[in-house]
DRENNURO-417381 format. One record per residue (C-alpha): residue in one letter; x, y, z. Coordinates in Angstrom, 2 decimals, decimal comma, always signed. Example, Ala and Ser with C-alpha at 12.3 -4.5 7.8 and 13.67 -1.06 7.14 Angstrom:
REM residues 2
+-----+---------+---------+---------+
! res !       u !       v !       w !
+-----+---------+---------+---------+
!   A !  +12,30 !   -4,50 !   +7,80 !
!   S !  +13,67 !   -1,06 !   +7,14 !
+-----+---------+---------+---------+
This chain:
REM residues 409
+-----+---------+---------+---------+
! res !       u !       v !       w !
+-----+---------+---------+---------+
!   M !   +0,27 !   +0,02 !   -0,16 !
!   K !   +1,04 !   +3,17 !   -0,62 !
!   L !   +2,67 !   +5,67 !   +1,95 !
!   L !   +2,37 !   +9,31 !   +2,83 !
!   V !   +3,51 !  +11,54 !   +5,45 !
!   Q !   +1,77 !  +14,89 !   +6,31 !
!   K !   +3,11 !  +17,71 !   +8,19 !
!   Y !   +0,83 !  +20,38 !   +9,64 !
!   G !   +2,01 !  +23,70 !  +10,61 !
!   G !   +1,18 !  +25,79 !  +13,80 !
!   T !   -1,69 !  +27,67 !  +11,67 !
!   S !   -3,03 !  +24,40 !  +10,17 !
!   V !   -3,45 !  +22,95 !  +13,59 !
!   S !   -4,65 !  +26,29 !  +15,57 !
!   T !   -8,50 !  +26,07 !  +15,56 !
!   P !  -11,21 !  +23,48 !  +15,94 !
!   E !  -12,25 !  +24,13 !  +12,19 !
!   K !   -8,52 !  +23,82 !  +10,40 !
!   R !   -8,37 !  +20,31 !  +12,44 !
!   A !  -11,44 !  +19,48 !  +11,17 !
!   L !  -10,00 !  +20,33 !   +7,70 !
!   I !   -7,06 !  +18,23 !   +8,50 !
!   A !   -9,42 !  +15,22 !   +9,10 !
!   R !  -10,70 !  +15,74 !   +5,81 !
!   R !   -7,43 !  +16,00 !   +4,24 !
!   V !   -6,24 !  +12,52 !   +5,93 !
!   Q !   -9,60 !  +10,82 !   +5,08 !
!   E !   -8,90 !  +11,83 !   +1,64 !
!   A !   -5,52 !  +10,46 !   +1,15 !
!   R !   -7,01 !   +7,27 !   +2,80 !
!   D !   -9,60 !   +7,19 !   +0,12 !
!   E !   -6,93 !   +7,34 !   -2,43 !
!   G !   -5,13 !   +4,25 !   -0,99 !
!   F !   -2,50 !   +5,51 !   +1,03 !
!   R !   -1,44 !   +4,87 !   +4,74 !
!   V !   -1,05 !   +7,87 !   +6,30 !
!   A !   +1,28 !   +9,28 !   +9,26 !
!   L !   +1,42 !  +12,74 !  +10,20 !
!   V !   +3,91 !  +15,19 !  +11,85 !
!   V !   +2,62 !  +18,52 !  +13,41 !
!   S !   +3,99 !  +21,93 !  +14,99 !
!   A !   +2,98 !  +23,41 !  +17,86 !
!   M !   -0,39 !  +25,47 !  +17,91 !
!   G !   -0,53 !  +29,12 !  +16,33 !
!   R !   +2,36 !  +31,65 !  +16,82 !
!   N !   +3,96 !  +33,59 !  +19,44 !
!   G !   +1,17 !  +34,74 !  +21,67 !
!   D !   -0,93 !  +31,86 !  +21,16 !
!   P !   -1,20 !  +29,66 !  +24,70 !
!   Y !   +0,72 !  +26,59 !  +23,43 !
!   A !   +2,60 !  +28,00 !  +20,44 !
!   T !   +6,51 !  +27,26 !  +20,79 !
!   D !   +7,81 !  +31,02 !  +21,47 !
!   T !   +4,87 !  +31,48 !  +24,06 !
!   L !   +5,90 !  +28,45 !  +26,00 !
!   R !   +9,93 !  +29,69 !  +25,60 !
!   S !   +8,91 !  +32,85 !  +27,09 !
!   L !   +7,22 !  +31,19 !  +30,13 !
!   V !  +10,81 !  +30,45 !  +31,33 !
!   L !  +12,74 !  +33,58 !  +29,91 !
!   Q !  +10,49 !  +36,53 !  +31,05 !
!   E !  +11,56 !  +35,22 !  +35,18 !
!   H !  +14,85 !  +33,18 !  +33,85 !
!   S !  +16,79 !  +35,18 !  +31,10 !
!   D !  +19,62 !  +32,55 !  +31,71 !
!   A !  +17,71 !  +29,49 !  +31,84 !
!   P !  +19,68 !  +26,54 !  +30,96 !
!   L !  +19,21 !  +25,02 !  +27,06 !
!   R !  +18,17 !  +21,66 !  +28,61 !
!   E !  +15,04 !  +23,18 !  +30,52 !
!   L !  +13,81 !  +25,38 !  +27,56 !
!   D !  +14,23 !  +22,55 !  +25,37 !
!   L !  +11,96 !  +20,58 !  +27,89 !
!   V !   +9,54 !  +23,12 !  +27,86 !
!   M !   +9,47 !  +24,12 !  +23,94 !
!   S !   +9,06 !  +20,31 !  +22,91 !
!   C !   +5,70 !  +20,55 !  +25,19 !
!   G !   +4,05 !  +22,36 !  +22,26 !
!   E !   +4,31 !  +19,80 !  +19,55 !
!   I !   +3,09 !  +17,16 !  +22,02 !
!   I !   +0,12 !  +18,98 !  +22,89 !
!   S !   -0,79 !  +19,39 !  +19,27 !
!   A !   -0,24 !  +15,77 !  +18,72 !
!   A !   -2,52 !  +14,71 !  +21,29 !
!   V !   -5,17 !  +16,84 !  +20,34 !
!   L !   -5,30 !  +16,29 !  +16,73 !
!   A !   -5,20 !  +12,71 !  +17,55 !
!   A !   -8,17 !  +12,82 !  +19,49 !
!   V !   -9,72 !  +14,76 !  +16,85 !
!   L !   -9,15 !  +12,43 !  +14,08 !
!   S !  -10,29 !   +9,38 !  +16,37 !
!   S !  -13,50 !  +11,06 !  +17,08 !
!   R !  -14,00 !  +11,00 !  +13,44 !
!   G !  -13,37 !   +7,25 !  +13,18 !
!   L !   -9,85 !   +7,88 !  +12,07 !
!   V !   -8,07 !   +5,72 !  +14,81 !
!   A !   -4,88 !   +7,68 !  +15,58 !
!   R !   -2,40 !   +7,45 !  +18,52 !
!   A !   -0,18 !  +10,54 !  +19,25 !
!   F !   +3,70 !  +10,12 !  +19,48 !
!   T !   +6,47 !  +12,08 !  +20,86 !
!   G !   +9,69 !  +12,36 !  +18,49 !
!   V !  +11,58 !  +10,16 !  +20,77 !
!   Q !   +8,77 !   +7,41 !  +20,79 !
!   A !   +8,72 !   +7,82 !  +16,95 !
!   G !  +12,38 !   +7,20 !  +16,84 !
!   F !  +14,44 !  +10,29 !  +16,26 !
!   L !  +17,72 !   +9,84 !  +17,63 !
!   T !  +19,67 !  +13,32 !  +17,87 !
!   D !  +23,57 !  +14,41 !  +17,99 !
!   G !  +22,91 !  +15,64 !  +21,55 !
!   N !  +23,04 !  +19,55 !  +21,24 !
!   Y !  +20,05 !  +21,52 !  +22,75 !
!   S !  +18,11 !  +23,84 !  +20,82 !
!   E !  +19,58 !  +23,15 !  +17,49 !
!   A !  +20,11 !  +19,74 !  +17,38 !
!   E !  +20,78 !  +17,38 !  +14,25 !
!   V !  +18,94 !  +13,92 !  +13,82 !
!   A !  +21,51 !  +11,60 !  +13,73 !
!   D !  +19,19 !   +8,47 !  +13,03 !
!   C !  +15,33 !   +7,95 !  +12,80 !
!   Q !  +14,14 !   +4,46 !  +13,55 !
!   P !  +10,60 !   +4,49 !  +13,44 !
!   A !   +9,70 !   +0,51 !  +14,59 !
!   K !   +6,58 !   +1,97 !  +16,40 !
!   I !   +5,07 !   +4,22 !  +13,66 !
!   L !   +5,66 !   +1,27 !  +11,07 !
!   E !   +3,69 !   -1,12 !  +13,64 !
!   I !   +1,21 !   +1,09 !  +14,42 !
!   L !   +0,63 !   +1,88 !  +10,12 !
!   E !   +0,59 !   -2,22 !   +9,52 !
!   Q !   -2,55 !   -1,89 !  +12,27 !
!   G !   -4,24 !   +0,40 !  +10,16 !
!   E !   -3,77 !   +2,90 !  +12,07 !
!   I !   -2,68 !   +6,71 !  +12,04 !
!   P !   +0,31 !   +7,93 !  +14,11 !
!   V !   +0,53 !  +11,43 !  +14,88 !
!   V !   +3,97 !  +12,54 !  +15,57 !
!   A !   +5,19 !  +15,73 !  +17,55 !
!   G !   +8,07 !  +17,50 !  +15,00 !
!   F !  +10,85 !  +19,53 !  +16,16 !
!   Q !  +12,20 !  +16,99 !  +18,44 !
!   G !  +14,31 !  +13,83 !  +19,30 !
!   A !  +16,30 !  +12,45 !  +22,21 !
!   G !  +20,21 !  +12,79 !  +22,49 !
!   P !  +22,59 !   +9,95 !  +23,12 !
!   R !  +21,62 !  +10,27 !  +26,76 !
!   D !  +18,16 !  +10,22 !  +26,50 !
!   E !  +17,99 !  +13,87 !  +27,01 !
!   I !  +15,26 !  +15,76 !  +24,75 !
!   N !  +16,59 !  +18,11 !  +22,03 !
!   T !  +15,19 !  +20,55 !  +19,77 !
!   F !  +15,61 !  +20,98 !  +16,10 !
!   G !  +15,51 !  +24,78 !  +15,92 !
!   R !  +13,52 !  +26,60 !  +13,47 !
!   G !  +11,94 !  +24,83 !  +11,16 !
!   G !  +12,32 !  +21,77 !  +13,02 !
!   S !   +9,04 !  +20,28 !  +12,14 !
!   D !   +9,34 !  +19,89 !   +8,33 !
!   T !  +12,74 !  +18,57 !   +9,10 !
!   S !  +11,30 !  +16,07 !  +11,00 !
!   A !   +8,59 !  +15,29 !   +8,65 !
!   V !  +11,08 !  +14,70 !   +5,73 !
!   I !  +13,43 !  +12,79 !   +7,79 !
!   L !  +10,14 !  +10,48 !   +9,05 !
!   G !   +9,09 !  +10,21 !   +5,14 !
!   A !  +12,78 !   +8,81 !   +4,18 !
!   A !  +12,73 !   +6,49 !   +6,89 !
!   L !   +9,54 !   +4,91 !   +6,38 !
!   G !  +10,23 !   +4,66 !   +2,28 !
!   A !   +7,24 !   +7,05 !   +2,00 !
!   D !   +5,95 !   +7,71 !   -1,67 !
!   K !   +6,05 !  +11,48 !   -0,82 !
!   V !   +5,86 !  +14,09 !   +1,81 !
!   E !   +3,03 !  +16,79 !   +2,04 !
!   I !   +3,79 !  +19,87 !   +4,06 !
!   Y !   +0,54 !  +21,89 !   +4,66 !
!   T !   +1,07 !  +25,64 !   +5,31 !
!   D !   -0,83 !  +29,14 !   +5,51 !
!   V !   +0,19 !  +29,60 !   +1,49 !
!   S !   -0,74 !  +28,03 !   -1,68 !
!   G !   +2,64 !  +26,72 !   -2,37 !
!   I !   +6,38 !  +28,16 !   -2,91 !
!   M !   +5,99 !  +31,68 !   -4,95 !
!   T !   +7,43 !  +33,42 !   -7,45 !
!   A !   +8,09 !  +36,21 !   -4,79 !
!   D !   +6,67 !  +37,30 !   -1,57 !
!   P !   +3,15 !  +37,68 !   -2,20 !
!   L !   +2,89 !  +40,14 !   +0,76 !
!   I !   +5,20 !  +42,57 !   -1,47 !
!   L !   +4,13 !  +41,39 !   -5,15 !
!   K !   +0,62 !  +40,48 !   -5,56 !
!   E !   +1,59 !  +39,35 !   -9,05 !
!   A !   +3,54 !  +36,45 !   -7,44 !
!   R !   +2,51 !  +33,34 !   -8,26 !
!   V !   +2,75 !  +29,70 !   -7,41 !
!   I !   +5,60 !  +27,55 !   -8,84 !
!   R !   +4,00 !  +23,82 !  -10,03 !
!   Q !   +7,56 !  +22,14 !  -10,42 !
!   I !  +10,97 !  +23,30 !   -8,58 !
!   T !  +14,28 !  +21,43 !   -8,05 !
!   Y !  +15,64 !  +20,81 !   -4,72 !
!   G !  +18,57 !  +23,21 !   -5,65 !
!   E !  +16,16 !  +26,04 !   -6,54 !
!   V !  +14,35 !  +25,60 !   -3,47 !
!   F !  +17,01 !  +25,22 !   -1,22 !
!   Q !  +18,54 !  +28,69 !   -2,29 !
!   L !  +15,21 !  +30,53 !   -2,22 !
!   A !  +14,98 !  +29,14 !   +1,31 !
!   Q !  +18,68 !  +30,03 !   +2,13 !
!   E !  +18,10 !  +33,70 !   +0,78 !
!   G !  +15,02 !  +34,29 !   +2,70 !
!   A !  +11,74 !  +32,70 !   +1,42 !
!   R !  +10,38 !  +31,20 !   +4,43 !
!   V !   +7,84 !  +28,32 !   +3,14 !
!   I !  +10,02 !  +25,35 !   +3,94 !
!   H !  +13,07 !  +25,15 !   +5,85 !
!   P !  +16,77 !  +24,69 !   +3,96 !
!   R !  +17,53 !  +21,84 !   +6,45 !
!   A !  +14,33 !  +20,08 !   +5,16 !
!   V !  +15,10 !  +20,55 !   +1,70 !
!   D !  +18,62 !  +19,38 !   +1,91 !
!   V !  +17,01 !  +16,13 !   +3,71 !
!   A !  +14,73 !  +15,35 !   +1,12 !
!   M !  +17,86 !  +15,84 !   -1,70 !
!   R !  +20,07 !  +13,79 !   -0,08 !
!   N !  +17,24 !  +11,01 !   +0,43 !
!   N !  +15,59 !  +11,84 !   -3,23 !
!   V !  +11,97 !  +12,28 !   -0,91 !
!   C !   +9,33 !  +14,11 !   -3,05 !
!   V !   +7,93 !  +16,71 !   -1,40 !
!   V !   +4,83 !  +18,86 !   -2,32 !
!   V !   +3,82 !  +22,29 !   -0,29 !
!   K !   +0,56 !  +22,60 !   -0,19 !
!   N !   -2,13 !  +25,24 !   +1,08 !
!   L !   -4,59 !  +23,17 !   +3,91 !
!   E !   -7,56 !  +24,80 !   +2,66 !
!   D !   -7,04 !  +24,68 !   -1,03 !
!   P !   -5,53 !  +20,86 !   -1,88 !
!   S !   -5,43 !  +21,50 !   -5,65 !
!   S !   -2,83 !  +24,04 !   -5,11 !
!   G !   +0,91 !  +23,11 !   -4,58 !
!   T !   +4,20 !  +23,21 !   -5,54 !
!   L !   +6,39 !  +19,89 !   -6,18 !
!   I !   +9,61 !  +19,40 !   -5,47 !
!   T !  +11,91 !  +16,85 !   -7,27 !
!   A !  +15,29 !  +16,59 !   -8,55 !
!   E !  +14,08 !  +17,24 !  -11,95 !
!   S !  +12,82 !  +21,01 !  -13,18 !
!   A !   +9,48 !  +21,65 !  -15,15 !
!   A !   +9,69 !  +20,48 !  -18,70 !
!   G !   +8,37 !  +22,97 !  -21,40 !
!   G !   +7,21 !  +26,83 !  -21,01 !
!   R !   +8,38 !  +29,77 !  -22,29 !
!   N !  +12,00 !  +30,78 !  -22,41 !
!   Y !  +12,26 !  +33,45 !  -19,79 !
!   Y !  +15,45 !  +34,13 !  -20,53 !
!   G !  +18,74 !  +32,54 !  -22,52 !
!   S !  +18,98 !  +30,96 !  -25,80 !
!   H !  +18,86 !  +27,22 !  -24,54 !
!   G !  +15,05 !  +27,01 !  -24,43 !
!   G !  +14,56 !  +26,72 !  -20,57 !
!   R !  +13,98 !  +29,37 !  -17,88 !
!   A !  +16,60 !  +31,01 !  -16,50 !
!   V !  +15,07 !  +32,36 !  -13,10 !
!   T !  +12,31 !  +30,40 !  -11,01 !
!   G !  +11,99 !  +32,76 !   -8,22 !
!   I !  +12,95 !  +35,73 !   -6,28 !
!   A !  +13,94 !  +35,86 !   -2,52 !
!   H !  +14,89 !  +38,62 !   -0,22 !
!   Y !  +16,75 !  +39,60 !   +2,88 !
!   T !  +15,91 !  +43,09 !   +4,74 !
!   N !  +17,21 !  +45,11 !   +7,56 !
!   L !  +21,29 !  +44,42 !   +6,69 !
!   V !  +24,18 !  +46,46 !   +7,68 !
!   Q !  +26,92 !  +46,90 !   +4,71 !
!   F !  +30,75 !  +47,28 !   +6,14 !
!   M !  +33,39 !  +48,42 !   +4,29 !
!   V !  +36,71 !  +47,87 !   +5,45 !
!   E !  +39,83 !  +49,79 !   +4,22 !
!   L !  +43,57 !  +48,76 !   +4,95 !
!   E !  +46,06 !  +51,01 !   +4,43 !
!   R !  +48,46 !  +48,36 !   +2,72 !
!   P !  +47,87 !  +44,63 !   +2,27 !
!   D !  +47,75 !  +42,79 !   +5,59 !
!   P !  +46,95 !  +38,96 !   +5,18 !
!   A !  +46,69 !  +38,54 !   +8,97 !
!   R !  +44,57 !  +41,85 !  +10,19 !
!   E !  +42,22 !  +40,35 !   +7,29 !
!   L !  +42,20 !  +37,05 !   +8,87 !
!   A !  +41,59 !  +38,35 !  +12,48 !
!   I !  +38,68 !  +40,49 !  +11,12 !
!   F !  +36,85 !  +37,51 !  +10,15 !
!   Q !  +38,29 !  +35,32 !  +13,09 !
!   Q !  +36,70 !  +37,53 !  +15,74 !
!   I !  +33,53 !  +38,52 !  +14,04 !
!   G !  +32,97 !  +34,68 !  +13,59 !
!   A !  +33,73 !  +33,94 !  +17,08 !
!   A !  +31,54 !  +36,54 !  +18,13 !
!   G !  +28,54 !  +34,57 !  +16,54 !
!   V !  +28,05 !  +37,00 !  +13,76 !
!   N !  +27,30 !  +35,50 !  +10,06 !
!   V !  +28,67 !  +37,74 !   +7,48 !
!   D !  +27,43 !  +37,40 !   +3,97 !
!   L !  +27,84 !  +39,05 !   +0,22 !
!   I !  +31,71 !  +39,04 !   +0,64 !
!   T !  +34,09 !  +41,04 !   -1,36 !
!   V !  +37,66 !  +41,26 !   -0,98 !
!   F !  +40,64 !  +42,68 !   -2,43 !
!   P !  +44,17 !  +43,64 !   -1,05 !
!   L !  +42,78 !  +46,86 !   +0,21 !
!   M !  +39,28 !  +46,65 !   +0,69 !
!   K !  +37,06 !  +44,17 !   +2,24 !
!   A !  +33,06 !  +44,56 !   +1,96 !
!   F !  +30,90 !  +42,35 !   +3,95 !
!   T !  +27,02 !  +42,51 !   +5,15 !
!   V !  +25,62 !  +41,46 !   +8,74 !
!   K !  +21,97 !  +41,69 !  +10,01 !
!   E !  +21,21 !  +44,59 !  +11,57 !
!   E !  +21,23 !  +43,51 !  +14,96 !
!   H !  +24,95 !  +42,30 !  +14,85 !
!   S !  +26,13 !  +45,57 !  +13,63 !
!   P !  +26,95 !  +47,03 !  +17,20 !
!   K !  +29,44 !  +43,94 !  +17,78 !
!   V !  +30,98 !  +43,89 !  +14,27 !
!   E !  +31,45 !  +47,77 !  +15,03 !
!   D !  +33,11 !  +46,96 !  +17,99 !
!   I !  +35,58 !  +44,35 !  +16,64 !
!   L !  +36,86 !  +46,80 !  +13,89 !
!   R !  +37,43 !  +49,59 !  +16,46 !
!   K !  +39,64 !  +47,24 !  +18,57 !
!   L !  +41,56 !  +46,00 !  +15,85 !
!   G !  +42,25 !  +49,33 !  +14,76 !
!   V !  +41,08 !  +49,28 !  +11,13 !
!   N !  +39,20 !  +51,86 !   +9,23 !
!   Y !  +35,66 !  +51,53 !   +8,06 !
!   A !  +32,57 !  +52,82 !   +6,71 !
!   L !  +29,11 !  +51,18 !   +7,08 !
!   E !  +25,74 !  +51,59 !   +5,83 !
!   K !  +22,30 !  +50,93 !   +7,29 !
!   E !  +18,86 !  +50,09 !   +5,91 !
!   C !  +20,45 !  +47,66 !   +3,32 !
!   A !  +18,24 !  +44,67 !   +1,60 !
!   K !  +19,26 !  +41,65 !   -0,34 !
!   V !  +17,25 !  +40,74 !   -3,51 !
!   S !  +18,13 !  +37,41 !   -5,05 !
!   V !  +17,32 !  +35,75 !   -8,40 !
!   I !  +17,50 !  +32,16 !   -8,19 !
!   G !  +16,86 !  +29,41 !  -11,33 !
!   A !  +18,51 !  +26,36 !  -12,16 !
!   G !  +18,75 !  +27,31 !  -16,20 !
!   M !  +21,35 !  +30,30 !  -15,25 !
!   H !  +24,41 !  +27,96 !  -16,11 !
!   S !  +23,21 !  +27,29 !  -19,15 !
!   S !  +21,92 !  +30,63 !  -20,30 !
!   P !  +24,65 !  +33,40 !  -20,23 !
!   G !  +24,34 !  +37,16 !  -19,69 !
!   V !  +21,69 !  +36,72 !  -16,74 !
!   M !  +23,81 !  +38,95 !  -14,32 !
!   A !  +23,71 !  +41,49 !  -17,65 !
!   K !  +19,97 !  +41,25 !  -17,92 !
!   V !  +19,63 !  +42,01 !  -13,95 !
!   I !  +21,69 !  +44,70 !  -13,77 !
!   E !  +20,12 !  +46,11 !  -16,99 !
!   A !  +16,63 !  +46,07 !  -15,35 !
!   L !  +17,47 !  +47,50 !  -12,18 !
!   N !  +19,70 !  +50,44 !  -14,24 !
!   E !  +16,39 !  +51,13 !  -15,77 !
!   K !  +14,82 !  +51,88 !  -12,84 !
!   E !  +17,57 !  +53,95 !  -11,64 !
!   I !  +18,04 !  +51,09 !   -8,53 !
!   E !  +21,47 !  +51,74 !   -7,13 !
!   I !  +23,41 !  +48,23 !   -6,67 !
!   K !  +25,80 !  +48,36 !   -3,81 !
!   Q !  +27,10 !  +44,67 !   -4,01 !
!   T !  +26,77 !  +41,56 !   -5,91 !
!   G !  +27,21 !  +37,90 !   -5,05 !
!   D !  +26,72 !  +34,88 !   -7,26 !
!   S !  +26,82 !  +31,20 !   -7,41 !
!   N !  +25,64 !  +28,37 !   -9,86 !
!   I !  +21,93 !  +29,14 !   -9,61 !
!   T !  +21,57 !  +32,60 !   -7,59 !
!   I !  +22,49 !  +36,27 !   -8,14 !
!   S !  +22,40 !  +38,37 !   -5,09 !
!   L !  +22,32 !  +42,17 !   -4,75 !
!   L !  +22,58 !  +44,28 !   -2,09 !
!   I !  +20,56 !  +47,62 !   -2,57 !
!   K !  +19,01 !  +50,18 !   -0,21 !
!   Q !  +15,89 !  +48,89 !   +1,68 !
!   Q !  +13,79 !  +51,85 !   +0,18 !
!   D !  +14,25 !  +50,15 !   -3,24 !
!   L !  +13,19 !  +46,57 !   -2,56 !
!   H !   +9,88 !  +46,75 !   -3,60 !
!   R !  +10,88 !  +48,25 !   -6,83 !
!   A !  +13,54 !  +45,76 !   -7,30 !
!   I !  +11,15 !  +42,84 !   -6,86 !
!   K !   +8,57 !  +43,86 !   -9,12 !
!   T !  +11,08 !  +44,95 !  -11,72 !
!   L !  +12,92 !  +41,67 !  -11,81 !
!   H !   +9,81 !  +39,80 !  -11,48 !
!   N !   +8,50 !  +41,50 !  -14,29 !
!   H !  +11,94 !  +41,46 !  -16,82 !
!   F !  +11,91 !  +37,61 !  -16,02 !
!   Y !   +8,28 !  +37,43 !  -16,93 !
!   L !   +7,45 !  +35,24 !  -13,83 !
!   A !   +3,90 !  +36,12 !  -13,60 !
!   G !   +3,38 !  +34,03 !  -16,50 !
!   Q !   +5,55 !  +31,23 !  -15,75 !
!   P !   +3,68 !  +28,02 !  -16,16 !
+-----+---------+---------+---------+
């Protein structure tokens, strides 16, 4: 019999009405001949009683230096509550279900609190329940380390749980239900013309997620890619929608740019609230250059869009990390300038490597709208540009139009 893993996010399990919709989706899948296993997030978002951030704040508002061990114990409760409630809802509708913690479902971690990696998944209990014709409802975002300590997986942990469980069970596919209709060509909150991408490669969606798109976590995509797990991102209230994530790009369609018949750009992602640093050295000084980046890294700050010349180094950091970087640079005695209120916009597409001139097309599009490009970076399927934050909406709209993404199949 075919096997399906469905993951439901926090907003999807937040109300009785939505939980009733989940029961309908599960019944539809069983009617199609699937055995179904579920993975769930904690209910709602920050401020809702059982949301992960709400539970975390219960501890931190009185004990700001609470140990990560205790924080993990508290944060794991949200998904467990969600699993138990949803299992009861399904069972009340004749869909016999049983709730499991991540530990009971066989998730074994590397032992790190708050950002644990899954070392193994041994889903013997889940398989047993499926073979009995029942529906396991698994608490996502959690597992147990080598000493049976509860660990959580960090942001997007339930997505990762679902894909790992799907791989371990040999599922035919994993469906991730969220409050949007799939992976979009751009952020629909910024651009109303943004459209659902019907099919996308693992590499493309990984880059979109890395560059700011928030529909699915990069770690989940990485697991799917390494295990060749078919993933579909769907809207709970619109099951006919969705984005299929596979190893293959959608065939055919209009040539959005390039001379090889395939699309060059698949989607656009962005980050806001960035600060650009420009560091100037009086002479080439490899030791000081190394010290700059070593000390920034030791302070727990990630740098992006790094450009290195003998006498000039440029990079960006998140706005909240800017004071740390300034302090480090002052102590090292180097000259620097910074610019706040920057944003990064990235165009992503698997067809870039076979479509010469995409960078020129991107620059041409922004130049036509007099949008200043402060810095660029690129990889095999991504071109990123640093611009003023006030220009972000215009830049996204311009690039979206320039590459005909509103007409993408």
